[in-house]
C-alpha positions in Angstrom: -2.7 46.5 -40.1 -4.7 48.3 -37.1 -7.3 45.6 -37.0 -4.6 43.0 -36.1 -3.3 45.0 -33.5 -6.6 45.4 -32.2 -7.6 41.8 -32.3 -3.7 40.9 -30.9 -4.3 43.1 -28.1 -7.7 42.5 -27.2 -7.0 38.5 -26.9 -3.8 39.7 -25.2 -5.7 42.0 -22.0 -8.4 38.6 -22.2 -5.4 36.1 -21.3 -3.4 38.0 -19.2 -6.0 39.3 -16.9 -7.9 36.7 -16.4 -7.5 34.1 -13.7 -8.3 30.4 -13.5 -8.6 29.1 -16.6 -10.2 28.7 -20.0 -13.8 28.9 -18.9 -13.6 31.5 -16.1 -12.6 33.4 -19.1 -16.1 34.0 -20.2 -17.0 37.1 -18.4 -14.2 38.6 -19.9 -14.7 37.7 -23.2 -18.2 38.5 -22.6 -17.5 41.9 -22.0 -14.8 42.6 -24.4 -16.2 40.9 -27.4 -20.0 41.1 -27.1 -20.6 44.6 -24.6 -17.2 46.2 -25.4 -16.3 45.5 -29.1 -19.9 44.4 -30.4 -17.7 42.0 -32.7 -20.2 38.8 -32.5 -23.5 38.6 -30.4 -24.0 36.6 -26.8 -25.5 33.6 -28.8 -22.8 33.5 -31.0 -20.2 33.7 -28.2 -21.7 30.5 -26.8 -21.6 28.9 -30.2 -18.2 29.4 -30.4 -17.7 28.0 -26.8 -19.5 24.8 -28.2 -17.6 24.3 -31.2 -14.5 25.1 -28.7 -15.6 22.2 -26.4 -16.0 20.0 -29.0 -12.4 20.4 -30.3 -9.4 19.3 -29.3 -7.0 22.1 -27.4 -7.9 24.8 -24.6 -11.5 26.2 -24.3 -10.3 29.6 -24.8 -7.8 29.6 -27.3 -10.3 27.7 -29.6 -12.7 30.7 -29.0 -10.0 33.3 -29.7 -8.9 31.4 -32.9 -12.5 31.3 -34.3 -13.1 35.1 -33.3 -9.7 36.0 -34.9 -10.6 33.9 -38.1 -14.9 35.6 -38.7 -12.9 39.1 -38.5 -9.9 38.5 -40.8 -9.7 35.4 -42.0 -6.9 32.9 -41.4 -4.2 35.6 -40.2 -6.8 37.0 -37.7 -6.9 33.5 -36.2 -3.1 33.5 -35.9 -2.9 36.8 -34.3 -5.7 36.1 -31.7 -4.1 33.2 -30.9 -1.0 34.2 -30.5 -2.8 37.5 -28.2 -4.5 35.1 -25.8 -1.1 32.7 -25.3 1.2 35.7 -25.4 0.5 36.5 -21.6 1.2 33.3 -20.2 3.9 32.7 -22.2 5.4 35.5 -20.5 4.0 35.3 -17.1 4.7 31.9 -16.3 7.9 31.4 -18.0 9.2 34.3 -15.7 8.0 33.0 -12.8 8.8 29.3 -13.4 12.1 30.3 -12.5 10.9 31.4 -8.6 8.4 29.6 -8.2 8.9 28.4 -4.8 9.5 32.2 -3.7 6.3 33.1 -5.5 4.0 30.9 -4.2 5.3 30.8 -0.4 5.2 34.7 -0.7 2.2 35.7 1.9 0.6 38.8 0.4 0.1 36.5 -3.4 -1.4 33.8 -1.3 -3.7 36.1 0.4 -4.4 38.2 -2.8 -5.0 35.2 -5.2 -7.2 33.8 -2.4 -9.2 37.6 -3.0 -9.1 36.8 -6.4 -10.9 33.0 -6.4 -13.9 34.3 -4.6 -14.7 37.2 -7.4 -13.8 34.4 -10.0 -16.8 32.3 -8.3 -19.1 35.4 -8.2 -18.2 36.4 -12.0 -18.7 33.0 -13.4 -21.9 32.2 -11.3 -23.1 35.1 -12.9 -22.3 34.4 -16.5 -24.0 31.0 -16.0 -27.2 32.4 -14.6 -27.2 35.0 -17.8 -26.5 32.6 -20.3 -29.0 29.7 -18.9 -31.7 32.4 -19.6 -31.1 32.7 -23.3 -29.6 29.0 -23.7 -32.6 26.7 -21.9 -36.0 28.3 -23.0 -38.1 24.8 -22.2 -37.8 21.7 -20.8 -36.1 19.9 -23.7 -33.1 22.0 -23.5 -33.2 22.0 -19.5 -32.2 18.4 -20.2 -30.0 18.9 -22.3 -28.0 20.9 -19.8 -25.5 18.7 -18.6 -21.4 18.8 -18.1 -17.9 17.9 -18.1 -14.5 19.3 -16.9 -10.7 19.9 -17.9 -8.5 17.0 -19.6 -5.1 18.7 -19.9 -3.9 17.0 -16.3 -4.0 13.3 -17.0 -1.5 13.9 -20.0 0.9 15.8 -18.5 0.5 13.0 -15.4 1.5 10.5 -18.6 4.9 12.5 -19.6 7.0 11.8 -17.2 6.7 7.5 -17.6 8.3 7.9 -21.1 10.4 11.6 -20.7 12.8 12.3 -18.1 11.5 16.3 -19.0 10.0 16.3 -14.6 8.4 14.2 -12.3 5.0 13.6 -11.4 5.6 15.6 -8.4 6.5 18.8 -10.1 2.9 18.4 -11.7 1.7 19.7 -8.7 4.2 22.7 -8.8 2.6 23.6 -12.2 -0.8 23.0 -11.6 -0.4 25.6 -8.5 1.1 28.1 -10.5 -1.2 27.7 -13.6 -4.1 28.5 -11.2 -2.0 31.4 -10.0 -1.6 33.2 -13.0 -3.4 34.5 -15.8 -4.1 32.8 -18.9 -5.5 29.3 -19.7 -4.5 26.5 -17.3 -3.6 24.1 -19.8 -1.1 27.1 -21.7 0.1 27.8 -18.6 0.9 24.1 -17.6 2.5 23.8 -21.4 4.4 26.3 -21.0 5.7 25.7 -17.2 6.4 22.3 -18.7 8.4 23.1 -21.4 10.9 25.6 -19.8 11.1 23.0 -16.7 12.6 20.5 -19.5 14.2 23.1 -21.5 13.8 26.4 -20.4 12.4 29.4 -22.3 13.1 27.7 -26.2 11.4 24.6 -23.9 8.3 27.0 -22.9 8.1 28.3 -26.5 8.2 24.8 -27.9 5.4 23.5 -25.9 3.1 25.9 -26.3 3.3 26.4 -30.0 2.8 22.2 -29.8 -0.5 22.5 -27.9 -1.8 25.4 -29.8 -0.8 24.5 -33.2 -3.6 21.5 -33.8 -6.3 23.4 -32.6 -5.6 26.2 -34.7 -5.4 23.8 -37.7 -9.2 22.5 -36.9 -10.7 25.6 -35.8 -9.9 27.6 -39.0 -11.2 24.3 -41.1 -14.7 24.4 -39.0 -15.0 28.1 -39.5 -14.3 27.4 -42.9 -17.4 24.9 -43.1 -19.8 26.8 -40.7 -19.1 29.4 -43.0 -20.6 27.6 -46.1 -23.6 26.0 -43.9 -24.3 29.0 -41.3 -27.7 29.8 -42.9 -28.6 25.9 -42.9 -31.6 25.4 -40.5 -30.1 22.1 -39.7 -27.3 23.8 -38.4 -29.2 26.8 -36.8 -30.9 23.8 -34.9 -27.8 22.1 -34.1 -26.6 25.4 -32.0 -29.9 25.9 -30.6 -29.4 22.3 -28.7 -26.1 22.7 -28.3 -25.8 26.2 -26.5 -27.9 24.4 -22.9 -24.9 21.7 -23.3 -22.6 24.3 -23.1 -24.4 25.8 -20.5 -24.3 22.9 -18.5 -20.8 22.3 -18.9 -19.9 25.8 -17.7 -22.3 25.6 -14.9 -20.7 22.2 -13.8 -17.1 24.0 -14.2 -18.7 26.6 -11.6 -19.5 23.8 -9.1 -15.9 22.7 -9.6 -14.7 26.2 -9.2 -16.6 26.7 -5.7 -15.3 23.1 -4.6 -11.5 24.3 -5.8 -11.8 27.9 -4.5 -13.9 27.9 -1.6 -15.0 24.5 -0.5 -11.2 22.7 -0.2 -8.6 23.4 2.6 -5.2 23.8 1.8 -4.5 20.6 2.9 -7.6 18.9 0.7 -10.1 18.4 3.4 -13.5 20.2 3.3 -13.9 22.8 4.9 -17.1 25.5 5.2 -15.9 29.5 4.7 -18.5 31.4 5.5 -16.7 34.7 5.1 -15.8 33.6 1.9 -19.1 32.7 1.0 -20.4 35.9 1.9 -17.9 38.1 0.3 -19.0 35.6 -3.0 -22.6 36.9 -2.2 -21.6 40.7 -2.0 -19.8 40.7 -5.4 -22.7 38.9 -7.1 -24.8 41.5 -6.0 -22.6 44.6 -7.0 -22.3 43.1 -10.1 -26.0 42.8 -11.1 -26.1 46.2 -10.0 -27.9 48.6 -12.5 -25.2 51.1 -12.1 -22.2 48.3 -11.8 -23.2 46.0 -14.4 -21.2 47.1 -17.1 -18.1 47.7 -15.3 -14.9 45.6 -16.5 -14.4 41.9 -14.5 -11.0 43.3 -13.9 -11.9 45.8 -11.8 -13.6 42.8 -9.5 -10.7 41.1 -9.5 -8.8 43.8 -7.9 -11.6 44.1 -5.9 -10.8 40.3 -5.0 -7.1 40.7 -4.5 -7.5 44.1 -1.9 -9.9 42.0 0.1 -7.8 39.0 -0.2 -5.0 41.1 1.5 -7.1 43.3 3.9 -9.1 40.0 5.3 -5.6 37.7 5.4 -7.6 35.1 2.9 
């Protein structure tokens, strides 16, 4: 029972302390699972991300399911998944009642602006670290190509078939999802469900989004248990890792573009000070005495910087 509680609280902490969506959770996953808990090796984490990227559902949730299964079988997969989605379910349900007041609060906006800068630095640091391990020759360098999120088009299509919300509401969903911790896809599902049918709708929508990937990941994990030592499987993962690194690099580019280079009206901007601040955080994260610090510490620093400099 103790290990189940540890699985739940670990993924609850990851889901509750990470802003920006599934791929931006990678630094927190790496810290908690590789450095702190020593539950997985860094190469294993990349493998799980590879599987999570190639299967339906939210990448970070898929990874939590995979790790939970590896630790304690199907019950562990369920507990880990619940831990990952619980913060989104709680926070988004509360904020959905007061979304406009929340988004219009200048202090919240400034803090989120600073957090976005730190997320950029964390992601850049992570992709460079993993790139060193996964891209080892010219072939794997060519394999490092990327993709992007796919939840929003489905949400945009729902209003044409149901009267749960309007397309204009999707903007609010995205705004609150990007400004709150947890995977963006989960946050948006919770908000959409809450908007359509209150708290019950939020719970149903969240679990409906998670259930297919939970089933698929458990099946894949069972198969990989049997063939994990197969040389062909190992070779396949060796080639998939640089692709995952490329996907993460693409996500970093998208995060930089959205968080730093896009003004509130959607136009291009060149944010000199945020870029300098991002560089400062990046250098600090790589200092020998500071490179083991929990990513949440840097996010708090970013929020404080955002409030001080009114970002």
